[in-house]
N, C-alpha and C positions, 0 to 999 in steps of 0.2 A: 504493499499499500504505500502511497504518498501523501501525507497529510498536506492540508493547506493550499489545493490547487482552485485558484478563481474559475469559475465555471459560469455559463449563463444561467444557472440556477443557484448562484452564491458559491461560497468557499466550500469545497467537498474534500473528503478523504476518499481516494480513488481505492477500489477494491480490486485487485488482481488475483487471477488464480493459476495454479500450476496444473499443466493439462495431465499430469500422470496420475496415478492411482492414489486416491485421496482417504486417508482414515483408515487404510487398511481393507477398504470395502473391496468386495469381489467383482463389482460393476466397473470394469476399468474404461477409462477413455484413452488410455496409454497410446501415444504414437500418431493421434489424429484427433486430438481434442482441440487444437489451436482455434479451429474455426468456431467452437462453442463457447470457449475461454473468453475470446474478443468480445462478442456481444453481451456475454453474461457479466463482463467487467462493468459494462455501461448500466445494465440492469440492476445489478446489486449495489451500484454507487447510489443511482437515482431512484430505483422503485423498492426493492426487497434485498437487503443486506445477508438474510438468512439463506438464500438460495445458493446452492453450490452447483458446479458442472454435473456432478454424479447425482444431486436430487433431481436435476433438471432432465437428464437423460431419463431418470427412472420414471419422473411424474408428468412430464409435459413436452418431451421433445416430439413423440409421434403425433400428439393432439395439435400441436402448433406447426410442425414442418411436414408431417407425413412420413418421415423415416424414424426407424428405430436405433440407429447407431450412428456414430460420427464416420467418415468426416462430415462436416457441416461447411458447405460452400457459402458465398455472398447471398444468395438468392434465399437461402434458409436463414441467414443471419438477420436477411430484411424482415423475414416473417416473425422470429425471434422478438426483434426490436418492436414491432408494430403490434405484437400480441399485447403488449403493456402501454401502447400509446406513444412510442418513441418513433418518430419519422426519421428517414435517411434517404440519402441520394447516392445511387450508386454512378461513379464515374468510371467509364470503361476505357477512355483514351488517357494516358498518363503523361503525355508529352509536356503539359503545362501544370504538372501535378506539383511543383513546388510552390509557387505562387498561390494555387488555389487552396492547397493543403495549409499552408501558412496563414492566410487570410482566415480560413474556418477555424484554425486553432486560436487564432487571436480574439475570436468572439467567445470564447471559452467552452467552443463543443468539441468534442473528440472526433478522432478519424480511425476507421478500422482500415488497415492496409494490407493488402496481398503482396509477400515479399518473395524474392527469387534469390537463389543462391548465385545468379548472375545479374550484371547491369543490363540495361536496354541495350547498351552497346555490345552485349555478348560476353563481357570479361567476367570470368568466374571468381568469386573473391570469398564465398562462404561467410560474409561478415554478419548476416542477420539469419541466415538459415544454411542448411546443406543441401537442400532440395526447393521445397515451396512450403510457405508458412503464412500464418494470420497473427498480426499483433495490433495492439491499440497504442495510437499517438494521442498524448492528453495535455499537450500544452506546449508553448514555443517560447523562449527567453529571447532577449534583445540580441544575443550573439547566434541565434538561429539554432540552438540546440532544443531539440524536442525530446520529451519525456516519452519513453517507449517502454510499455508494459508488456512483457513478452512471458507467454506461458510455457515456453519450451525450457531447454537446459540452461540457457542464457539468463542472466539476472536482468529485471528492469534496470533502466540505464537512460541517461541523457545522450542522444545521437545526433550528428550532424544532420539537419533536414535536408540539406539539399544532396547528400550523399544517399541518405534511406530513399529519397523519391527516385533515385536511379535505378533502385532495386525493385520497384513496383511494374510488374509488366502490365502490358495493355490486355484488357479482356479478349479471350480466344474463344470465339463462339464454338468452334469446331474441333480444336486440338491441332490445327495444321501447322501453327508455328511452332509449337513444342518449345515455348520460352522458358516454361519451368515445369507446369503442372501436368500431373499425371491425369488429372480429370479435365475434361474438357468444359468449356464455360465457365472459367474462373479468370481472375486478374482484375486490375483495376483497384478503386479503394471507394470506401463507403463513408460518405460524410453525415455522421449523426446529428440530427435536429432536434435537441433537447430544448 
């Protein structure tokens, strides 16, 4: 968690989740839970801090998204957010991501980002993931450092906003460009409108 972040709804303590097995529970989201942890960080921060990804998988995932297991892609993330009255905008072309995400973060609203192990130019860096990943950006400082809540093995941290934007692949409707995703129809970023 990161306390004291100014948001569009006042100062909040953001709640982040680890995508790995929680509390020794046998219902695992291990290995593909990042797509669920990102919107649930928004959900837990603004709506219900008692819900966890394991709880959500067990009690709400099928009713809200129609699926019973992870991975959860952006279209399901939109359904999760809208099920509790949180709007969002899916931006599928990422060439102008830096300016757009920066402006959105400055309003106190978070952004869920698809991340690749490669930059859009094709350079492999593994800086944010070893393949494809979802994370939550929740604020930007004057020095263009954005706070990244990461549900994977890497700790939440301040990252260079321009750099991370280079790791957001464009939406790939049919999987033809193979930028990152094993699953077609992923990429881009989700501006959360709380």
